[in-house]
N, C-alpha and C positions, 0 to 999 in steps of 0.2 A: 810335172802336171798331177793333179790331184787324182785320187785314187779312191775307192768306193769299194768296201770290203762287201763283201752280199753274203751273210752265214744264212745259210739253209737255199737250198735250189733242188726245192722240189717242184713242181707247177708254177705252183706263180715267182716264186725265187727266179726261177730260172728264165722263167719271161723277164721277169725284171733284170736281171741281170744281162739278156740278150738286148735290151733296150739302154740300158745304161753305154755298153761296149756299142752299139750301132751310132750315140752318139759322139763316139771318138773318147769316154771316160777310157780311165785305164780301169777295168772292175776285174778283182779277183772274186771268185767265188770259193764257197767251204761247201763239202758236201759228204756224206757218210761212205758212198759207193762211186765209183768213178763215174765220170760226167763229160758230155762232151758237147760244150754251148760254144757256137761262134763267137769269136773274139775275147771270149774270155779264159781267165788261166782256173783250172779248179785247183783246189788243195783240198787232198781226201783226208778228213778229220774227223771226228765222232766229238761235239762239245761237250759230253758226257765225260771224256777221258781226257785227262787235263795235259798228260804228255803226248798229246798228237797236238794240241793247238801251239805247240811251242814257234809255228813258222809265222802266225799271226804277229809274234811283237817285232818283227822286222817289217813289215808291209807298212807302215806308218800312213795308214790309210787316211784320207778326211773326211770320210764319212764312213760309217758303219751302221748297215741295216741288218736287221738281228729278225730270221723270217723263218724259222724253223717250223716242224709239224710234229706231234705227241705220235710216239709209237701204236698206242694206243689211248682207249678211253681207260683207265684207271689212275686213282690221285696219284699212285709212285709215279707212270709213267709221266705224267704233266708234269710232275714236282722235277725230275729227270730231264727233262727236254725244255722247259722253260725258265723254271728257278736256278735250278744247278748249273744249266748251259750256259746261260744266259751270263751266270755271275763269274765262269768261268771267261768267257769270253773278255767281258769287262776286263779283269784282271789284267789280261793281257796286252790290253789299250792303254793300263796306267801311268804309262812312261812315255805315251803317243805325243808327243808335240805340236804335229801337226791335225792332230782330231779335232773338228769343229761342231759335229753332230752326232747322235746314236738315235735311229731308229726302231722303235720293237713294235713289231707287227700283232697285236692283241686281237683280240675278238670281243664282239660286242656280248659275248657270253658273261662276260663282266656286269650285267646290267639284267640280273634275275628278277626285277620290278615285271609285274604283270600289271598293264594299264592301258587304256586308248587313249591316254593324252600320248604325243608326242615328245619323247625322250633327246635331249640335247646332251652338247658336253659340260652345261652346268649343274647336270643332274650328279646325284650320289651314283658311283657305281657300288648296288648293291647285289653282291653274287648269289644267288640259289644254292649252287653247288661246289663240290669240289674242283672243277674245271674251272669256273668264274672264279676261283678262287686264289685258286695258283697264278691265276693269269694277270689278276690284281697284284699278287706278292713280287711277279717277276716286274709287275712296272713298277713298283714303289725301287726295284731296286736304282733307277735312273734319279733317287734323289741324290746319291752317292757318287755321281760321276761331277765330272768340274766342268764339262763343255756343256752348249745345249743338248735338248734331246725332243724326240717328239714320240709319242706313241700314237696308231693306228690300229682303232677298234674296228676291225672290221664284221660286218655284216655276214648272210651265208654267199659264199662263195661259188656260180655259176660261171659256166659256159664248155667248151670244149671238152670233151670226154665227161663232163660233170651232167648226166642224164637221168639221175636218179625221180625229179620230177616228170619227164618227158614219160618212162616210163610205168611209174606210177597211175598218171593220166591216164594210159590205158588199164588199165586194173578197176575199175569204182568200185569194187566191192574188197576192198584192199585203200582205199580211202580212210584215211587217221579219224578216228571216232570224234575228236575234238578239233573245231573251225578256228584254231588258234590266229592270231597274226603273227606275219614273215615281216621279212624283210629279207634283201639279197644286193649282192655286188657282181656284176661279170668281170670274172677273172681279167680280161682286157683292160677296163677299166680302173678297179684295183693298182693293177700295174703300170697304169698309164699314171694313176695320182701319183703314186711313190715317186716317179722319176719325176714329175713334175715340180713336187717339194724339194726332191737333188738339187735340181735345174735351180730353184729358188735361195738356196742355202749357198750355195756355190758361187751366185750372183752378188751374193751378200745381204739378201733380204730375211726378213726378219719373219718366222711362222710360229704356227700356235702350237702350244705342250700336248695337244689331242684335238685327233680328228676323228669321227666318226665317217668310217666308209661305207657307205650304203648309196642305194639312188633313192630315188626323187619319190617313191610311193611304196608305202607300205603296203600293206593287201593281205586278204586273209589268204590262207590255204585252200580254200574250196575257189575262189575265183581266180588264182591262178589254174587247179587243174582244170575247172569248169571251161577259162580258154581255151586252153591246150588241147584236151578233148574236141572242143568245138572246131579245130584245126585240125584233130586226126580226123575226124568224123567217126570217133567209139562213143558211147555211151558214157553217159555221167550219172554219178551215183542222186537219186532221184531225191531222197531227202536232206534238206540242207542242213546242216547246226547252226546256231547263233554262232558271231562270234565273240571266241570268250578265250582267254588265255593266252599266253604271248605280249609282245610290246611293240609299240612302235616308232619308229626312230629317226631322226632329223637330220638330213645333208645340207642344211644352212651353212654351219663352219665353212664344209668342204668344197659349199660352192662359192661362196664370198674369196676364198684363196684365189678363184679366175678360174677354176678348171669347169670343162666343160664334156660333161659324161657323151660316151658316145651308147650308151643303154640307159637314158633316165629311166624308164620303167621296166618291167618285166614282159611285158609285150614286144619290147623294140629286141629286147635280148633275148628271149624265146623264139621268136619269128626269124632272128639270125639262126639260132641253134638247129631249127626246125626247117629250114630251108638245108642245112650241110649234113642234114642227116636222111 
């Protein structure tokens, strides 16, 4: 049976691992702290501590998914988790004859551009901060491996437990001064797309080396906040600034794969969150 190694079992990673296990795939998850995910064998290890990663050499996974999160918003933390950690994990797979594909879960943060135009995978990633620079550095590590690979550049993740916009909508005096473009992906859609790609690979299909993972409607922050405020029947900010800053992302390549979004825009996604809260 093909094995899938999921490195990083936080909220998103654990969801992916659970979905893979439900498909009957032998799924091994790596997490720093103890965890219990139904159907998933957990290895407790730290990607920054090479001596804890020795068990990965024996797994011989067909698919490796690197889906970690930095411990904080510093350059040192980003380098440790994304660059050094990914390099350490890849080193454990150099003698794995069964390895078919490596996925690196990155972020649309690598696009530091400010533009009203739609950006897609053909546009250059031009980071504007240390986070984008470190993520791009980690992506480039894939150039050194012999098997195929795919970078997944996720936009802002929202979903269960991620209620920042709902809480912000209730406080119009705290709405951001700048009304910038925003892009988002529901956690469940992000996880489902990753599993969709794994299934394509294991079925012998060719997939793209890079996907922007986002929904179908880039939109300004104030439009999202105003829509949520209307649903909550709470006051809205009265002075709506022009849309300035940020970027708009295209998910055309993602949709062309045949994947169907459960939440194609912010309204469908946040309506589900409002109903659950």
